[in-house]
N, C-alpha and C positions, 0 to 999 in steps of 0.2 A: 701054454697060456701065460701071458705076462702078468706077474704078480705085483711088481712095483711100477706104478704109473706116475711116480714123481719124476717125470722126464719133461724137458723143455721141448714139447712137440712142435711149437711154433718155429723152432730153429732147425727142424729136420725137413728134408724134401718128402714128397708124397710117398714114394716107394719105401723110404726108410720108416715112415710112420706106419704104413700097412704091414711091413715086415715086423716091426717092433710089437704091434698089436696082434700079430698072427692072423691077419684077415686079408681080404682082397676086394677089388671093385665089385665083385658079385655077392659080397656079404657073407655073413656067418651061416652055418647050417643050423637047423632048429635044435638038434641035440647040444651043439656047442653053445648056443645062446642060452639054453636052459642051464647048462653047467656053469656058465659065467654068472648067471643071475644068482645062483646059490652062493658062488664065491664072493661076488662083489656086493650083493644085496640089491634091493630095488632102487630105482631112480626117484627117491623121495627123501625128505628130511625127517628125523625122529621127532616125535611129539614130546613136549615138555609137560609133565603132569601139573594140573592146576592145583593151587592151594585150596584146601577144603574150607568151606565157609566158617565152620566152627573154630578152625585154627586161626583164621583171620580175625574172628570176633574175640577170641581169647587174647590175641596180641594187643587189642585195644586197652587191656588192663596192665600191659607191660610198661609201667612208669613208676618210679620211686615214690612220687607224691601220691599216686593212687594207692600204692601199697600202704603208705602211712595212713591215708584216709580210711582205707578198709580196716586197718588195725584199730584205729580210733572207733570205728563203727562197731567192731566186734567187742571191744572193751565196754563201750557204751551199752551194748545189748546185754552183756554179762552182768553189768551193774543194774540191769532191769530198767534202763532209761529207754524204753522201746520207741517212743516218739522221735527222739533225736537220732537213734540208730536207724529208724526207718527213713528219715529224711536224708541221712548220709548215704545209705545204700541206694536210694532212689536216684540221687544226684549222680552217683558213680555210674549207674546203669544207663542213664540218659546220655552222659558223655560218651560212653562206649558205643552206644547205638548210633550216635551222630557220626563218630569216626568210622564205624563199620560201613555205613551207608555211603559216606562221601568218598572214602578212600579204598573201597573194597573191590575195585575193578581188577580182574586178573590180567597179567601180561599177555598180549596177543601178537607180539612182534614176530616170533618164530613162525606162527601159523600164517601170518601175512606173507612172509618170505616163501613159505610153501606154496602160496597161491600164485607166485610168480612162475612156477613151473608149468609147462604145457601139459595138457590132458592127453592128447593123442599125438602120434608121430607116424610118418610114412617111412618105411625102411625097405632095404633090399636084403632078403634072406633066401638062400637056396636059389639064386638067380631070378627070384620073383619079387614083385612089389607087394608089400603088405601094409595095412594100417593097424597099429597096435597101441595099447595103452603106453603112454610115455614112461610110466613107472616100470615097464618091462624092458626098457633099453639097457644095454650092457656095453662096456668098452669093446670096440671092434665092430659094432653095428654100423652099417652105412645108412645115413639119413638123407632124405630128399627134402629140399626147401624151396618155397616159392613165395611171392609177395603176400603179405598178411599173416604168414606163419609166425608163431612164437617159437624160437629155438628151444628144443626140448632137453638138450644136454650140452655139455661143452664139446665142440666139434673142431677137428682139424680139417679144413676145407680141402677137397681133393679134385673138385671140378667146379668152375663158376662161369656164369655168363651174365655180364652186366649186373653183377650182384652187389646190393647195398643193404646195410643193416643200420637201424637206429639203435645206438648204444648209450643214449643219454642217461638212462636209468642206472647204468653200470659204471660208465666212465666219466659222465658229465659232458661229453662231446655233443654239441647241439645239432650238428649237421649229420646226415647219413654218411656212413663210412663205406667207401668203395673197397671191395674185397678182391683178393687174388690168391693164387695158390703157391706163389714163390715163398720160400722160408723168410722169416724175419730174424733179426739178430737176437742172440741169447739174452742180451741186456734190455731188450725192448719192453716197455710197459704195456699194460692191457690195451690202452688206446692206440698203440702203434703196432699191434700184432694183426696185420692185415690179412693173415691167412687163417684166422681163428673166428669161430662163431660161438658166442657164449650163451649159456642157458638163460632164458628169461628175456633176451633181447628180441627185437621185432624186425622181420624182413620187410624192407620198404620197396625193393625193386630187384628184378632179375631172378635167376634160378641157380641152384647150387646143389652139390652133394658133399657131405662131410662124414668123416669117420668119428665115432664117439670115442673121446679120450678120457672122459670123466663123467660120473653120474652122481646123483644125490648130494651128500654132504661134501664130496670131493670136487664138485663144480665150484666156480668162482662165487656164484650166488649162494651155493651151499655153505661155502666157507664163511661168507658174510652172515648167513643164518646162524651158524654155530658161534660166530663171534658175538652176535646179538644175544644168544641164549647164555653165553658165558659171562657177558658183562654184568657186573653187579650194579644195581641201581643205587646211586649215591644218595646219602641223606642230604637234605637241604640245609642251608645255613640256619634256618629257623629251628628245624627239628634238632640239629646238632647243638645249638645254643640252649634250646629248651631242655634237652636231655641233660646237658651239663648243669644247667640251672636247677633242674629237678633233683639231681643227686646232691648238689651243694645245699639246696634248701632242705632236703630230707635229713642230711647229716646235721645241719644247723638246728633244726627243730628237735631232733632226737637228743642232741647234746644239751640244748636248753631245757628240754623236758627232764632229762636225767639230773641235771644240776638243780633244777627247781624242786624235783621230788626229794632229792637228798637234803636240800635246805629246809623244805617244809616239814620233812619227817623227823630229822635229827635235831635241827636247831629250833624250829618253831613248834615241834611236837604236835602237828596237826593230825586229826583222825585220818587213818589211811583211806577210808571210803571217800571222805570229803576231798582229800588230796588227789585221789584218782580222778574224781569229777573235775577238779580244777585243771589237772594236766590234760584231760580230754578237751576241756574248753580252750586251753591254750593251744593245743594242736589244731583244733577246728578253726580257731581264730587265725593262726599263722598260715595254714595251708590255703593257697588260692585255688580252692577246688573248682571254682567256676572258670578258671583260666583256659583249660582245654576246650570247653564249649564256646567260650567267647572267641578264642583264636579261630576255631572251626567256622564260626558264623562270619567273622571278618573275612576269612578266606573265601567262603561261599558267596558273600556279597561281591567281593572283587571278581570272582569267577563270573557272576551274572553280568557285571558291568562290561567285562572283557568280551563275553559272548555277544553282547549287543554291538560291540565294536569289531566283530568278525574275528575274534581270537578265542578259540575254544580250549579251555583247560581240561586236560584228561586226568591230571593228578593234582589234588587240591593244594598241597604245600608249594607247588610250582609257582603259584601266584606270588608268594612272598619272595621266592628265589629271584624272580625277575627284577625286584627292587634292589638286589644286591649284586647283580651281574657286573663284572668288570671287563670281560672280553666277549665279543660275539664273533664266532667263527661261522661264516656264511658261505654256502655253495653259490656259485655264480649263475649257472644256466637255470633259467626259470625262476630264480629267486631274486637276484639283483638285476637280471636281464629278462627280456620278454619271452625268450625261447622261441622267437620268430625271426627268421632272417629278414633283414631290411636293407635295401640299397640306400646308401647315404651319399654317394657321389657318382657322377657320370663324367668320365674323362673323354672329351672329344678332341679332335686334332688341334683345334684352335684354343680351347679353353676347358676348364673344369667347372662343372655345375654341382652345387649341393642340392640334396633332395630332402624335403621335410616329410614328416609322417613316420609312424612306427607300426611294425607288424604287417598283417595282411589286409588291413582296412585301407581301401584305395583313396585315402584322403591325404593331401599334401600337394606340394608343387616343386618347381625347379627354380633355382636362384643362382645368379651370377653376382658375386660381391654383394649379397643380401638384397639384390634387386630381382624381382620376378621376371622369368623368361617366358615369352609367348611361344608355345610349342609349334604352333601353326606357321610361325615365321622363321623357325630354325630348322633347316633341312637336315643338317647333320644329326641333330637330336631326334628328329622324327624317324630318320633312317635306323638309328640304333634301337629305338623303342619298338619299331616294327619288327626288327630281327628278334628282339627279346620276347615278343609275343608269339611270333610264328614258329621260331625254333624252340619249342617249348611243349611239354606234355602235361603241365600242371593246370589246375583250374582254381579260380577263386569264385565262391558262390555266395549269394545273398539269400538267406533263408527266410521263412515266413515270419520269424520272430524279430527280424531286423538285424541279425548277426551275420558277419562275414566268416566264411570257412574256407580253408585251403585244402585242396585234394591233390596229393602228389608229392613230389620232392620239394623240401623247403627252399632250396636254392632257386629252383624254377618258379616256385610260388612267389618268391621275392621279385623275380623278373616280371611275372605277370602283374603283380601289384604295381610295379614301376610303370608299366605300360598303361594300366588303368588310370593312373594319376594324370596321364596326358589325355584321358578320355578316349583312348582307343577302344574300339569294340572288337572283342575276340571273334565273335561269330561273323561280323561283317568283314573283318580283315581276312579270316580264313576262307570266306566265300569269294573274296576278290582275288586272293592268291592261294588257291588250293594246294595242299601238300600232295605231291605225287609219289615221293619215296623218301626214305630217311636212312641214316646210319645212327643207331642208338648210341648213347654214351657208353664208353667202355674204358677201363683203366689202361688198356693198351693204346687206344687212340687218344685218350685224354680230351676228347671233344665229342660234340654231337653235331650232325649235319642233316639238313633237310632240303629237299628239292621242291621248288614251287613253279607254277605257271601263272600267267597273268591274264589269260583269255584274249590277249592281243598279239599273240605270236612270240611273246617273250618268256624267258625262263631264267631262274637264278637259284644259286645255292647259298644257304645261310649257315654260318658256323657259330658255335659258342663253345668255350672250353678253357683249359689252362692257358694263361697268357703266353708262356714261352712256346707252347705248341702252336697256338693260333698265329702268333706273330711270325713264326718260322715259315708259315704258309702265305704270308702277305708280302706284296711287293710295293704297296703304296697305301696312302690314306687320302682323305679328301683334299689335303694340301699338296699332294705330290708324292715324291719318293719318301719311303718310310725312314723316319729319323729314330733309329734304334736307341741311341743313348738317351734321348728325351723320354721315350716311352718307358725305358727301363728305370729311369729316375722316378717317374711318376708311379710306377708299380711298387718301387721300394718304399716310397712315402706312404702309400696306402697300406702296405704290409706292416710297416712300423706303427701304424695307427690301429693295428689289430684287425684290419679288414681282409676279407677273402676277395680276391680279385679274379674276375672273369673277362675274357676278351671276346668281342663279337665282330664277325666279318661277313663279307658278301662278295660273290662274283657272278657276273652274267654269263649265261651259256645259251646255246641254241635250243629252240623249242622241241627239236626232235629227240632230245634226251628224256627218256621216260624212266630210267633206272639210275640209281646212285651207287657207284662203286668206289672202292678205295682209290682206284686210279684217278677218279675225279677230284680227289682231295690232294691237289698239288699246289705248287707255289705260284698262285695266280690271283689271290684274293686281295680285296681292298679292306683294310682295317677300319671298321666303323667307330671303334673306341673301346674303352674299358669301363667296367662298373666295379665299384668297391662296396661290399656289403658286410654288415656285422649283425650279431645278435645284440641289439642295442640295450643300454641300461634303461631301466624304468625311470622316468622323470621323478616319480615320487620316491624312488629308492635313493636317488642322489640327495634329495632333501632330508630323507630319514637318516642317511649316513651322517650328514652334517649335524642333525639334531642329537643323534646318539653320541657323536664326538664331543659336542658341547656339554653333554651330561657326564663327561669323563670316561666314556666307554671306548674301548679300542675295537676296531673292526678289522678282522682278518678274513680275506677272501681265499677260499680253497676251491680249486677247480680242476677238472681233467683236461682243460684246454692247454695249448702250447703256451710257453712262457711269454712270447711276444704278444699274443692276443690277450692273455691275462693281464699283463702290465698295462697295455693300452686301455683296456676296460677299467682297470683300477684307477687310472688317472682321471678318466671321465667321471668316475664315482666320487672322486675327492679323497681317495686313499693314498697313503704314502707308498710309493713304488720305488723307493731307493734300492731295495733289495728284494729279489724274487727267488724263493726256493723252489726247486723242482723235486719230483718224486725220486729221481735218480740221486740227487744230492742227499735227500733224507735217508735213502738206503745205505749210503756210505757213512752215515753219522751214528755214533753211539747215542744212547739216551741222554747222557750228560751234555754232549756236543749239541744235540738238538734243542735241549732246554736253553742253551746259551744263544743259539742262532734264532730261535723263534721269538726272542725278545725284541728283535729289530726287523723281522720280516713280516710284512702285512699282506703279501701276495704269495700263495702257494700254487704252483702249476703242475700239471701232469700228476695229480695226486690219486692214489688208489685208496680203497677202503682202509687198508692197513695203515697207510700214511695218515689218513684223517684221524684214526684212533690214536696213533702215536702223538700227533700234534695236540689233540685234546689232553692227553695224559701229560705231555711236556708242559703245557700251560698250567695245568692244575698243580704240577710239581713246583711251579714257581709261585704258588699261592694265589693264582688267579681263580676267579669264579666264572666258569665258562658256559656260554650258551652256544649251541651248535644248530644252525638252520640247514635245511636241505629238503629235497623232494624225491630223490632217487633211492632205490634199494641200496645203492652203494653208500648212502649216508646213514643208514639205520644203525650200525654199530656205534659210530661216533655220536649220533643223536642220543642214543641210550646211555653212553658213557659220560656225556656232558652233565654238568650240574643241572642244566635245563635243556631239553631237546625241543626244537621248534620245527614243525613240518608244514609243508604246503598242502592245503586241503583239496584244492580243485584239480591241479595237474600232478600232484604228488602221488607216489605209490602207496599202497596199503602198508607196506613194510615200514616206510618212513613215518607214516601217520601213527601206526600202532606202537612204534618205539618212542614216540615223542611225548612230552609232557604238555606241549602247547601246539595246537593246529590252527594255522591261519586260513580261514575259509575263503579269503579273496586272493590268496597267493601273493599278497602285497607286502614287500619288505617294510613299507611305511607303517604297517600295522605293528611291527616290532617296536617302533618308537612309542606308539600309543600304549602298547602292552607294558613296556618298561616303565612308562610314566605311571600307569595304574598299579604296577607292582610296587613302585615306591610309595604310592598312596596307601596301599595295603600294609606295607612294612611300617610306615609311619603310624597307621591306626593300631597295629598290633603293639607297637611300642607305647602308644598312648594308653592302650588298655593295660599294659604292664605298669606303666607309670601311674595309672589310676588304682589298680588292684593291690600292688605291693605296699604302698604306704598306708592304704586304708586297712589292709590285713595286718600290717605292722603295728598300726595304732591300736587295733582291736587286741592283738596279742600282748602288746605293751601294757594295756590297761590291766589285763589279768595277771601278767608277770609282776607288775609293780604292786598289785594288791597282795599277792602271795608273799613277796619279800617284805612288804610293809606290815604284814600280819593283820590285814583288815578284811572285811567281807568283800567278796567279788562284786564289782560294779555291774557286771552282766553275767548271765549264766551261759553254759555251753549251748543250750537250745536257742537262747536269744541271739548269740553270736552267729549261729547257723542261719537263723532267720535273716539277719542283716546281710550276711554274705549272699544268700539266695536271692533276696529281692533286689539288691543292688546289682548283682551279676546279670539278672534277666532284664534289668531296666537301664541303669546308668552306664555300665560297661558296654552293653549292647549298642547304646547310642553312638559310641565312638566308632563303630563299624561304618557309619554313614557319613563320616567326616570327609569333606572334599579336600583337594590338594592344597597344601600350603604354598604361599608365594615363592617362586624360584626353585620349585622342586626339581626341575630338569637342568638346573645350573649347578647343583651340588655334585661333588665327587661321590662315586659309589662308596658304600660302607665297606671297610676293610673286612675280608672274609674271616680273619682270625680275631677280629675285635670282639670282646666279650659282650654278652647280652646286657649286662649292667655296667655301664661305663662309670668312671669316677664322678663325673658331673651328675649323671642320673642317680647314682648312689647317694650323693649329697641331697638331692631333691627328695628322694625316698625317705631318708633319715629325718630331714627337716619336717616334712609333712606328717610323718609318723609321730614325732614329738608334739606337733601341734594338735593332732588327733587325741593323744593321751592327755594333754593339758586341758583341752576344752571338755573332754568327757569326765575327767576327775573333778573339774570345776563345777560342772552341773551336778554330779553325784554328791559331792560334799555340800553343795549349796542346799540340796533337797533334804539331806540328813540334818543340816543345821536348822532348817525351817521346821523340823520336827516331824517330817513325813516318814512313812514306813520304808523298810528296805526294798519292798516290791515297788513302791512309788519311785524311789530314787533310781532303782534299776530301769524302770520304764523311761524315766527322763534321760538316763544315760544312753539307753538304746536309741532314743529319738535324737539325742545329740550326735551320736555316731552317724546316723542316717543323714541328718542335716549337714554335718561336716563333709560327708561324701558327696552330697548333692551340690554344695557350692564348689567343691573341688573339681567336680566334673567340668564346670565352666572355666576353671583355671587351666585344666590339662588339655583342653581342646586346641590350644596353641602351645607349642613347646616353650618358646620364650617371648613371643609377641604378646602384647597387652590384651587382656580380656575385658578391660574397662571401656566397652563400647556397646552400642545397641546391636551390632551385627552378631555378637556372641549369642544373643537370645534367639535370633530368627534365621541365621544362616544354616542351621541344622534343625529342621522341624521335628525330627525324631527325638532329639535331645529334649526339646520342650515338651513333647507328648509324654515321654517316659518319666520326666520329672514330675509332671502332674499325676501320672499313674503311681509313682512312688509315694507321693503325698497321700494318695488314696489308700495305698497299702498300709501306711503308718497310722492313718486314722482308724482303719479296721483293726490293726494290731493293738491300738491303745484303747479303743472304746467298744469293740465287739466282744460280747461276753464269752463265746466259744474260744476265741483267740486268747482272751484273758486266762481262761482255764488251762489252755494248752501251754502258753508261754509265761504265765505268772505276771502278766502286765495289769496295770490299773489305769483309770482315767486321770489325765493331768489337768491342772487348772490353767487359766490364762497367764498368770505370772510366770509359771514354768516355761510356757511357750515363748513368751517375750524374751526371757533370759537365753533360751536355746537359740532363737533366731539371731539375737544380737551377737552371741559368741560365734555363730556361723558366719556372719558378715565380717567380723574381725579376722577370722581365720582366712576368708577369701582375700582380704586386703593384705594379710601377711604373706600369702603365697605370691600375690602380684608384686609385692616389694622385692621378694627373692628373684622373680623373673626380671625385674628392672635392673637388678645388679648384674645378672648374666648378660643382659643387653648392653649395659655400659661397658662391661669387660669384653664384649664381642665374642662370647663363648657360646657355642651351640650345645644344647642338652643332648641332641641325637648323635 
């Protein structure tokens, strides 16, 4: 029994393969199969244990700021300030619950890859045919395949008859691959191994037998599955920056707390209990405890907006990541293209006609130099279209819901659609020229032939197939003798445009011919013409690529197609095709060399899953923030490794969808552009929330800090600070989640991945607003003390000044640098208006409702106090607007 199966079976002939695996055409014996099952294990992938719910919930508390807040809560509780402690613990618990619900989905990528494996398989064992569980397959088993089967394991084919496999999910090749048993070269990539059938791919035509060479995690799909399970999910730019910010903020607050405690205890000789309460108040004021909840809500709202636009977010932080993406690596087949073969031109003896329409919907026409051609008046065109329809086994059907479907080979489907565009009727044409016999397409013949009678004593043979083969059988065309150089030049032009070229021909024979033999396929045909077909780019994808490029995003197309086809499609999409890398070239490069090459290559051809993963890693090593789109199982590892993975929802595989952060339900690349735009809106709104919360928290902390160092009574208590934080977080900060996009959002360059969360300009804004908050709060506090009011009265006024200061600042921060001195700022975000009114209601309750007065130590204010508070609030609003005007004059962006 062969123990090492790490052999290039595709490069061995059939007998060598059988000998290496110690098997035969008659299959294994039952005892031998059982023995190998024990040795190799079952044909399945290992399950990854799911994270337990309580562990995921516990991780919601894994944040330095939360640790600090919990410490403050514990100290507050030990000091018997139960009300404040209860509010702190409640807020922490609410934040953890939101994170658990929104981000608690377990990874299912590996299970989805397992679903690609077939359930049953037909094998030969002990000279007999059996149907067994696919999980029981072992290396050396002989497997039987027919149309519609999913290949149950990796096979080396040992016998084929007109055998074709759809390998798009694995290699990205959009057309069915014709298989044969002759060995391929050792260096050939997956897509070029014509003697192999890989697990999870689908049989589209013909019959075959293959010997199992790999099962379970040793198959190509299994290797992908293990790659998916091994890839660690990268943190998003937001979580990375917030983590760093949390650590810096925690250290800063601890340092300030220690310094303040030392100053108050040794220099000011404050009572230790009073000092502890002040330090707790300082901590509560400085910690933006509402930030996790606000960020989660902003992300959730962005998720809802994207879902309405057919982009479903599977992992909440991915919304923000879209706003920071610098490179989009996209699969070609089915993502940028339609994944439907379409004839784009018809080459007749005299002229070449272009064909409009995309896919299998029979809508479009024929054009010569942009002028429509009447099919009824062009005999040459009608002759080639008749051949396309009759020498064909595919069908296009119109269902009850009004949708068109193709049944059969995609290439033949494209020819059927072409003929339907000329309003040819398949049933009527087949009735007029019934098919008497046929020679099915085979890799040996490289063509298909059909024999027809016309009910009037005539008969003819139709051919379609590889141009070189069909032309070698033709002696003339409609213009006379065959002009080989001219036809070869036209074939080369089509191939350079990435088109797949087919030739169609006809010859008349006598009506007594009732059978079609190989002897009938001789050099006597008339060439009707050539057709060029492609898997065309989506029109909306071309527009989306341009929009993404205008937003500073680089688009890199990665495909399993040949380099010529990939380059041609990339040009149609508007991508730079100056340099195309191939999988073979990538294999020959070190990681360092690849990182250098990938900077200038926007087209990657003949790429395997390993290549895609290396490309994503190479781009990330260059500091790029990478999005990877795809629809096949071969895309899953790279989708998961990317900073954000994007999968197609309709035609994509489960493996791709489950590995992705974002799923496009309409399989439309254009949705990417909309999602990037919404991601930038979300990123802006999170930054606006930070720009709102940090200076307001800084102002609150500054008030307490200044009071301690000045040796005066605290203008606000710890409980009052917590009240301010809580009511503004659930009202004012929340309103920023509903902000619409600022002008020119898709004309900005992406944010640099390594850029800190708090930039220098943003830091200046935070410091400036914090100082304004401290100034107006102390002004009100001292004013009320000077008027002879009690400490409780002055503190109530100070609390209301803080709230009014934050209220007016909300309307400042809704635009980073644009002016807020307009009526639009009041009505463009109705949520902001509603929560502002709600906040005013909360403060009235805080100030005048007796239970709240007992809980927070507030008292009723008179009209004079309110007038002074409102006037200072307006002055603060104008002061921030003046700062924004300076940045506009200097043409400096805060973001």
